[in-house]
DOFI-920435 format. One line per 5 residues: for each residue x, y, z of C-alpha. Coordinates in pm, whole numbers, plus 50000, padded with zeros to 5 digits. Example, Ala and Ser with C-alpha at 12.3 -4.5 7.8 and 13.67 -1.06 7.14 Angstrom:
51230/49550/50780  51367/49894/50714
END
This chain:
49849/52220/54415  49997/52115/54056  49783/52086/53762  49855/51753/53592  49906/51864/53207
49889/51654/52892  50258/51630/52752  50279/51634/52393  50609/51557/52176  50712/51814/51965
50693/51721/51605  51089/51704/51561  51086/51476/51868  50855/51258/51706  51046/51249/51375
51328/51158/51579  51164/50856/51772  50989/50678/51425  51307/50743/51250  51519/50532/51548
51270/50309/51524  51276/50264/51148  51639/50204/51141  51699/49959/51414  51375/49791/51218
51576/49768/50894  51917/49679/51100  51684/49342/51230  51538/49247/50911  51886/49291/50748
52050/49060/51023  51754/48862/50982  51759/48807/50624  52163/48747/50629  52199/48514/50907
51881/48330/50961  51631/48310/50663  51707/48078/50359  51705/48243/49966  51356/48108/49947
51227/48270/50267  51429/48637/50167  51226/48603/49805  50883/48570/50040  51004/48910/50243
51045/49093/49943  50683/49024/49843  50580/49108/50176  50714/49450/50144  50526/49475/49838
50210/49391/49904  50263/49602/50205  50257/49905/49939  49959/49753/49739  49744/49718/50070
49841/50063/50220  49753/50254/49829  49453/50104/49790  49365/50197/50144  49368/50565/50018
49080/50508/49789  48880/50273/50030  48965/50361/50383  48998/50681/50374  48807/50800/50082
48574/50537/50093  48510/50420/49747  48547/50087/49598  48785/50060/49291  48859/49705/49144
49121/49815/48921  49429/49857/49134  49598/49555/48944  49556/49748/48638  49775/50081/48790
50014/49778/48942  50068/49653/48571  50126/50011/48435  50409/50079/48654  50545/49712/48653
50570/49717/48254  50701/50114/48256  50958/50033/48502  51100/49720/48347  51047/49859/48019
51310/50156/48121  51548/49962/48359  51572/49665/48072  51705/49934/47774  51861/50200/48038
52249/50306/47994  52241/50437/48274  52399/50296/48619  52200/50024/48822  52116/50247/49132
52018/50523/48886  51810/50318/48628  51643/50150/48919  51517/50472/49099  51451/50608/48746
51263/50299/48654  51069/50304/48982  50968/50692/48939  50869/50636/48572  50622/50378/48710
50476/50535/48961  50443/50871/48782  50240/50679/48468  50044/50470/48694  49976/50834/48820
49863/50951/48530  49648/50683/48430  49476/50745/48767  49402/51110/48644  49265/50981/48349
49031/50661/48476  48942/50937/48791  48763/51185/48668  48488/51011/48445  48512/50703/48712
48444/50888/48976  48137/51047/48916  47998/50702/49017  47987/50503/49370  47954/50230/49505
47888/49901/49226  47898/50111/48971  48241/50263/49043  48328/49894/49076  48223/49737/48757
48410/50050/48581  48732/49992/48733  48752/49632/48698  48697/49689/48301  48967/49931/48315
49188/49691/48528  49070/49402/48215  49136/49671/47937  49493/49671/48047  49576/49324/48090
49409/49273/47714  49560/49574/47569  49935/49429/47697  49873/49094/47556  49767/49220/47192
49917/49575/47180  50232/49390/46980  50000/49319/46702  49879/49686/46680  50189/49794/46694
50407/49551/46423  50647/49488/46658  50781/49314/46947  50788/49560/47283  50557/49445/47552
50548/48994/47431  50194/48969/47492  50132/48618/47673  50534/48499/47622  50608/48737/47854
50846/49046/47901  51170/48857/48013  51516/48923/48110  51419/49219/48317  51729/49302/48549
51642/49204/48899  51719/49491/49080  51483/49471/49369  51651/49390/49754  51564/49456/50080
51707/49811/50097  51480/49914/49822  51186/49737/49903  51221/49823/50266  51308/50214/50194
50967/50229/49949  50700/50059/50197  50877/50346/50427  50829/50635/50216  50557/50486/50113
50368/50491/50501  50565/50809/50548  50385/51035/50258  50033/50844/50300  50051/50915/50659
50178/51281/50598  49879/51333/50357  49581/51212/50560  49701/51426/50826  49682/51770/50641
49437/51926/50559  49374/51750/50187  49351/51438/50386  49105/51601/50641  48904/51731/50330
48948/51327/50196  48809/51203/50542  48535/51491/50533  48426/51343/50135  48386/50963/50300
48199/51056/50615  47943/51304/50419  47999/51388/50075  47687/51656/50022  47778/51791/50354
48118/51811/50258  48080/52003/49931  47818/52216/50112  48105/52359/50331  48291/52410/50047
48518/52116/49989  48594/52056/49587  48473/51672/49631  48581/51606/49266  48941/51741/49287
48986/51577/49630  48821/51241/49513  49033/51231/49171  49308/51337/49402  49332/51094/49640
49278/50763/49341  49578/50898/49180  49723/50909/49509  49667/50513/49521  49713/50430/49184
50074/50630/49208  50239/50404/49474  50040/50074/49311  50271/50198/49007  50560/50179/49273
50497/49825/49421  50446/49721/49029  50794/49850/48964  50947/49663/49270  50751/49338/49156
50914/49356/48796  51249/49404/48982  51155/49106/49213  51078/48859/48891  51276/48909/48651
50956/48849/48428  50640/49004/48363  50310/48812/48258  49979/48990/48187  49784/48745/48338
49947/48772/48683  49759/49124/48680  49429/49017/48621  49061/49033/48840  49201/48808/49101
49470/49033/49175  49273/49324/49231  49033/49120/49425  49364/48976/49621  49461/49316/49726
49120/49438/49845  49101/49127/50093  49425/49235/50248  49298/49595/50353  48925/49478/50424
49120/49193/50685  49325/49433/50826  49054/49702/50878  48931/49984/50624  49099/50301/50700
49426/50151/50924  49758/50162/50795  49866/49929/51009  49574/49695/50969  49647/49653/50635
50077/49605/50745  49965/49350/50904  49695/49173/50690  49953/49202/50388  50203/49026/50618
49969/48767/50689  49815/48690/50359  50149/48677/50222  50300/48421/50455  50052/48228/50521
49978/48080/50175  50358/47971/50134  50370/47800/50552  50086/47585/50408  50246/47480/50148
50332/47163/50317  49966/47057/50293  49951/47171/49930  49632/46973/49891  49439/47148/50140
49654/47483/50124  49345/47739/49970  49081/47518/50128  49279/47611/50509  49345/47979/50402
49028/48020/50275  48851/47857/50647  49075/48153/50775  48943/48445/50608  48606/48297/50636
48616/48293/51035  48801/48602/51028  48499/48800/50879  48223/48608/51127  48428/48701/51424
48565/49047/51330  48363/49145/51036  48545/49520/51076  48921/49344/51004  49196/49310/51252
49201/49670/51346  48902/49832/51252  48984/50214/51211  49205/50213/51463  49611/50302/51408
49889/50252/51588  50095/50571/51707  50364/50519/51941  50404/50925/52004  50080/50899/52079
50130/50621/52348  50474/50792/52479  50236/51134/52501  49983/50939/52722  50285/50761/52945
50401/51081/53031  50068/51241/53089  50018/50957/53346  50316/51028/53504  50294/51382/53575
49911/51324/53679  50091/51065/53910  50356/51313/54015  50058/51607/54051  49888/51345/54308
50161/51275/54526  50283/51661/54534  49852/51690/54649  49922/51396/54898  50209/51568/55023
50071/51902/55077
END
């Protein structure tokens, strides 16, 4: 009698399957964008991708690390203005300038994440939330008034930074979404990610086991900030104009709502909730007088009936499903062999 075995897929096969699915998804979105969607709907699609990056990146600090930062919009603003200024005044070719601007925006946001994370992550809970909230407001107020200190116009304050090249398109946004999800997934599955999860579950126990809690907390926080800066760079290339009021406290709350609604620690949940919460307000524009009321009612009912979010802490894995299917098939075949014997 043969024994059933769990047929786990090899890592190269998993990467091949995921790569094929990503390519097929992009081709499907490309066809949909060119043949079905209007110009306005294409812009909403780009905004969905940017919000997915914001939600997934904040999930690193909230869902995986277990902290409650409220300054994500500040990191987004740092990345947006850094990328916008570079692409606006750069003499490099368009694709190179845009790619370099996004990288610079992500690195600058990461640097701010380290500078803020070192003192902030000594705190936790409400204290951390208040400190990061203050950081976000400092960034916004600085962008509004720093030109007066410098003595020349650079950020243009409340007037807004204008004439930013609109380089963001479906390919660049989709590629950044895929890279963000890939790097965050890879980090969480590595030993560094397991250390971050251990800190979330029990920081005292993790420290007693030799995990450098301060190092890993700052690492996860700056990792989260870097991708917020990347989303900010795409946002600048999407709008073409930046106003500090667009990165206020409510923007951070909006991103946090996406993470909580999708499920703390669920990347797929963050993707679904960011998609729904971006499309829903636009779909309700025909009910302009009651749009935000309906939007709020949906959120309230969601939190009543699904307080853990859409998916809780569940993460979808196609490779795991295929492995289970192969295991089921092997087990079934083994039972048939035993019956014939």
